[in-house]
C-alpha positions as CSV (number, residue, x, y, z in Angstrom):
1,M,9.4,0.7,6.4
2,R,6.9,2.1,9.0
3,N,8.3,4.3,11.7
4,Q,8.4,2.8,15.0
5,T,8.6,6.2,17.0
6,V,7.2,9.5,16.9
7,T,9.0,12.7,18.1
8,R,7.8,16.1,18.6
9,A,9.8,19.2,19.5
10,T,9.1,22.9,20.4
11,E,10.5,26.0,21.8
12,A,9.4,28.1,24.6
13,D,10.3,31.4,26.3
14,V,10.3,29.4,29.6
15,E,13.4,28.5,31.4
16,P,14.3,24.9,31.4
17,A,14.0,24.5,35.2
18,A,10.5,25.6,35.3
19,I,9.6,23.0,32.3
20,Y,11.6,20.3,34.1
21,R,9.8,20.8,37.5
22,V,6.6,20.0,35.7
23,L,7.9,17.0,33.7
24,A,9.7,15.7,37.0
25,D,6.5,15.9,39.0
26,A,4.7,12.5,38.5
27,N,1.6,13.9,40.0
28,S,1.2,16.3,36.9
29,L,1.2,13.7,34.4
30,P,-2.7,13.4,34.2
31,Q,-2.8,17.3,33.6
32,W,-0.5,17.4,30.7
33,A,-0.8,13.7,29.3
34,P,-4.4,12.7,29.6
35,A,-4.1,10.3,26.9
36,F,-1.7,8.3,28.8
37,A,-2.8,8.6,32.5
38,D,-6.1,9.4,34.4
39,A,-4.5,8.9,37.7
40,I,-1.0,8.4,39.1
41,E,0.0,6.6,42.5
42,P,3.6,6.9,43.5
43,L,4.9,3.4,44.7
44,N,8.3,4.6,45.4
45,D,10.8,7.0,44.2
46,T,11.0,5.5,40.7
47,Q,7.9,3.4,40.3
48,L,4.4,4.6,39.6
49,R,1.1,2.8,39.2
50,V,-0.7,4.4,36.2
51,T,-4.4,4.1,35.7
52,K,-5.7,4.8,32.2
53,G,-9.4,3.8,31.3
54,G,-9.9,1.7,34.4
55,E,-6.6,-0.3,33.8
56,A,-3.8,-0.1,36.0
57,F,0.0,-0.5,35.0
58,R,3.2,0.1,36.5
59,V,6.0,2.3,35.1
60,E,9.5,3.1,36.0
61,F,9.7,7.0,36.1
62,V,13.4,8.1,35.7
63,R,14.4,11.5,36.3
64,N,18.0,13.1,35.6
65,E,17.9,16.9,36.5
66,T,21.4,17.5,35.3
67,A,20.6,16.1,31.8
68,G,17.0,17.8,31.9
69,T,15.6,14.2,31.1
70,V,12.5,12.4,32.3
71,D,11.8,8.8,31.2
72,I,8.6,6.7,31.6
73,I,9.5,3.2,30.8
74,R,7.1,0.0,30.9
75,E,7.1,-3.4,29.5
76,M,5.8,-3.3,26.0
77,P,3.5,-6.1,24.5
78,N,6.3,-7.6,22.5
79,G,8.3,-8.0,25.9
80,R,10.6,-5.1,25.1
81,R,11.0,-2.0,27.3
82,G,10.0,1.3,26.0
83,G,8.0,4.3,26.7
84,A,8.2,8.1,26.7
85,Y,11.5,9.8,26.5
86,M,11.5,13.5,27.4
87,R,14.3,16.3,27.3
88,V,14.4,19.8,28.1
89,T,17.4,22.0,27.0
90,P,18.3,25.7,27.3
91,R,18.3,27.9,24.2
92,P,21.4,29.9,23.6
93,L,19.6,33.3,24.3
94,G,17.0,32.2,26.9
95,G,14.0,29.9,27.2
96,S,14.1,26.2,26.3
97,S,13.6,23.6,23.8
98,L,11.5,20.4,24.6
99,A,11.4,17.2,22.9
100,I,9.3,14.0,23.4
101,T,9.7,10.7,21.8
102,V,7.2,7.8,22.1
103,P,6.7,4.4,20.4
104,L,4.1,3.5,18.0
105,S,2.3,0.4,18.2
106,P,1.2,-1.3,15.0
107,T,-2.2,-0.1,15.2
108,T,-1.5,3.5,16.1
109,N,-1.9,6.4,13.8
110,E,1.5,8.3,13.6
111,A,-0.1,11.6,12.6
112,E,-2.8,11.3,15.5
113,V,0.1,10.5,17.9
114,G,2.2,13.4,16.8
115,R,-1.0,15.6,17.4
116,T,-1.3,14.4,20.7
117,L,2.4,14.9,21.6
118,E,2.0,18.7,20.1
119,E,-1.0,19.3,22.6
120,E,1.0,17.7,25.5
121,L,4.0,20.0,24.8
122,A,1.6,23.0,24.7
123,T,0.2,21.9,27.8
124,L,3.6,21.4,29.6
125,I,4.7,25.0,28.5
126,R,1.2,26.3,29.9
127,L,1.7,24.6,33.2
128,A,5.4,25.8,33.5
129,N,4.4,29.3,32.8
130,I,1.7,29.1,35.6
131,S,4.2,27.4,38.1
132,G,7.0,29.5,37.1
């Protein structure tokens, strides 16, 4: 059976709060997730209009600072809701672990999606280091 999601995780010597600030800033999405978004327009506290390749669509942007989670949820072509699920947690001796899970469409290549997620994780960490 083919996997329906792909997850990638990494660790960094950056405190969770710094990474969470980048994750929770909707306007930073095009910087660290250019495969997902060219532009973001916040509609309200939890709704965004995302533009990618000239196509605009709405997503729910759900943040929970206490849990260190950010979810980007939208209606999927099959009528179900799904999206990207991200979590940052503290490491016991300092720094963070960070994980992202996204759905796979029937036509996407799992290895390619995994490489994209690895690039996004590296960019998130770099941005968190800069914004500190």
